[in-house]
Residue, then its C-alpha position, 0 to 999 in steps of 0.5 A: m071215639d068219645p072219651a066217655e064211650v071208651a070209658q063206658i066200654g072199659f068199665k063194662a069189660m072190667q065188670d065182666g072180668e075181661a083182662d083187656v079190651v080194645a075200643g073202636l075199629k081203628n084201634k082193633l085194626q092197629v092191634a091186629m096189624a101189630k100182631i102180624l107186622p115186624s116189630q120195626v114197622t110197628a115201632e115206626q108207626h108208633r113213633k109217628l103217632a106219638a111224635p110231638g105236635t101230632a095230637q088231633d083235637g077231638 
């Protein structure tokens, strides 16, 4: 997602008094999966995403 779009979604949520917001389908799916998967699986997925050299040019 475009960073400006994410910021706009977050700002609107803040103005609406929402405690949290998840922008984008991929992120929403990750949140949903984290709620049902064992924590070890979620931690391994996070490790892979956060590893040095895994950043994607936007």
